[in-house]
N, C-alpha and C positions, 0 to 999 in steps of 0.2 A: 504494500500500500504506500502511495506517495505521501510525503510529508509536505503538505501545502504550506504550513507556517514556515518551515525551513526554506522552501523554495521562494516564498515571498521576501524573506529577509535577504537571501543571497542576491536576488534580482534587484532589490532596492539599494543594497550596498554597491552593486555594480553600477547602477544608474547614477548614484551620487559621485562615484569615482570618475565616471564618464563625463559628467558635467562640471563638478566642482573641484575635481582632482583631490578631494579629501572627504572622507566619510567619518564624521564624528558621531557618537551616540546621540548627541543633541540634534544634529541634522537628520539622522535616521528616524528619531522619535517624531520630529516635525513632519517629515515626509510621509511616514506611515500613520500619523495621527494616533500615536501611542504614548503612554507615560514613559518618561526617560528611564525610570527604575526598571520597568518591564523590558525595555530594549537592552539595557545593560546586562540584565540577567540572561537574556536570550543570546546576546553576542558572546558571553562567556561560555555558554553551552556549545555554540558553533566553534569557538576556539578549542574546546575540549575534544570536539570531533575532528579537529584538524582542518576545518574549512575556512577559518579566518585567523589572522594574526591580530591580536588586540592588546594594546597597552593603554591603561587609563590616561586620559587627557591628550593622547597622541593620535587617536583615531583608529579606524579599523581598515585592515588590508585583506584582500582575498588571498588565500593560499593557492597553490597550483590546482589542487583538487577543487577548492571552492570556486575558483574562476571558471574551470571547465563546467562545473555544475550550473553556475550562474548563466553562462553563455547558452546552455541548452534551454533554460527557461526563457531567457531574453529572445532567443530565436523563435520559440513557439509563440510567445506573446506578439511579436512583431509580424509574424506570418498571419496570425489571426487578425491583426489590425488591417493588414492588406486585404485579406479575404472580405472582411466586413465592409471595408471602404470601396474596394474595386468591384466585388461581385454582388454584394447585398445593398450597395449604395447608401451605407450609413454616412453621416457627416463626420468630419474629423474630430468633432468635439464629443461624439457618442462612442467611439470605438474603444477607447482606453479601458473603461470600466467593463465592457463586455469581454474584452480580451483578457482582463484580469481573471475572470472565471474560467474561460475556455482554455487558457494556457496549461491548466492542471489536468485537462481531460484528453490530451492528445497522445495517441500511440505513435511509435516510430513509423508505422505504415501510413497512418493518416498524415503525419508530418511530411513524409516524402511525396505523397500524392498532392497535398495542398501546395507544396513548394513547386512541383512540376506544373500544376494547373495555372499557377500565378506567373509562370515564366521565370522562376528562380530570381525573384526580386532582390536587389541589393540594399534598398532603403525602404523604410515604412512610410506611411502617409504624412508623418510629421518630420521626415527627413533624417531619422535615426538609422544607422547602419544595421542590417540584419546579418548576424553571424552565419556562416555557412555550416554545413553538417560537421565539419572538422574544427569548428570554433574560430575560423579565420574571419577577420573583420574587414569589410570593404574600406578602402582608403577614403577618408573624409576630406573634402576640399577645405583649404584654410578658411576659417570663419572666426568671427568674434561677435559678441552681443551688440545689438543696435545701439545700446546705451554708450558704447565705447566710441562710436563714430562722432566726428566733429561737424560743426556747421558747414553746410554745402557738400558734405560727403554723400555718396550714394552707393548702393550695392543691391544685390539680389538676395531674397530670403532663401536660405538653404536648410534651415531647421528651426523648429519651435518647440518649446517645452510642452509636453503632452499631459502633465500631471493634473492640470486644472481645466475642467471642461468649460467653466465660465470664461476663462481667459481665451480659449480657442473660439468660443462663440462670439466673444467681443472682437477678436481679430478678424473673424469672418465678416462681421458688420463693417469693418474698416476696409474690406477688400484685400486683406493681407492673406496670402497663400504662398505655397512653395514656388520659387522662381520669380515671384513678384518683385519688381524694382521699387525701392524706397529711396526717396531723396530727403535728406535732412535740411529743411528750410531754415530752422532756427533751433538753437540749443541754449537753454537757460542755465547759467552757471549756479544760481542760488539753490536749485533743487534738482537739476539734471533732467527736467522735463523737456520735451521736444515738440516742435511743429514739423510734421512730416508730410510729404506729398506722396499719395498712393493713387495711381490711375487718375491723375489730374485733379485730385481732391485733397484738400489740406485737413489734417487732423492733429489735435493736441493729444499727446500721450504722456503718461508719467514715466519716470525713470524705472520704476518697478516693472511696468509692462515691457519697456525697451530691453530690460535685462533678460527677458525670456524669448527674444527673437534674435536668431543668429543670421548674420549677413556674410556672404562670401566676399572676399577681397583679393 
C-alpha cells in the first residue's frame, strides 16, 4: 500500500527546493498548511528512513533515494495536470488540486500509457518540467521572477506558481498565460508594485503577485 502522506511530503520538499533553493520546516509547514511541530516530526521520520537529510535551522535536503522517490511523484502529478488540461479541458487554475489526488492512484502501466497519449510532454501547463521515467529533468530556459525585472524590461512568461488557484484565476483575468509577452511600464520603488502591459492593456500588480510569475530572458 502506498504511503500518501510520505509521498506528499517528498513532493512538496522537492517543489520548495525547485523554486526557493531551500526547504525549511517553516516553508514546508506554510506550503502544506500544517502546524510546524507536525512537519518537524514528520521530517525527522523521513530522515530516519533515509529519505531526507535534516539539520534543525539548516533546512531539509532530499537524499538520493528521497529525490528518486520525489521525482516519481512529481512526474505522475504533472502528467495528470497535462491530461486534465489538454484532454479534459480543465482550466489551469483547476488542475493542481485534482492532480493532487490522482497522483497517488497511478500504476506504472497507466503512467506509460498516459505519457504516450500526451506525446511525452516535457513541461506541464504551468511551465514546470516533467521528469522522464528515469528521473531526468528537461532543461529549463533561464528565467527569473517578474518582480526582478526593471522598468521598461520585457520578456515572455515561461512558468507560474501553481500552488494557489486564486492566483492562477487572477492571472487568467489579466490575460497572462505561458509564452505571453509582458512589458514593465512602471516599477514603484517604495513597494515593488508594477504597471505592466499585457496584450495592449495596462494592469497594476503587487510585488507579491510578480514574484510568482517567471519570465524568460
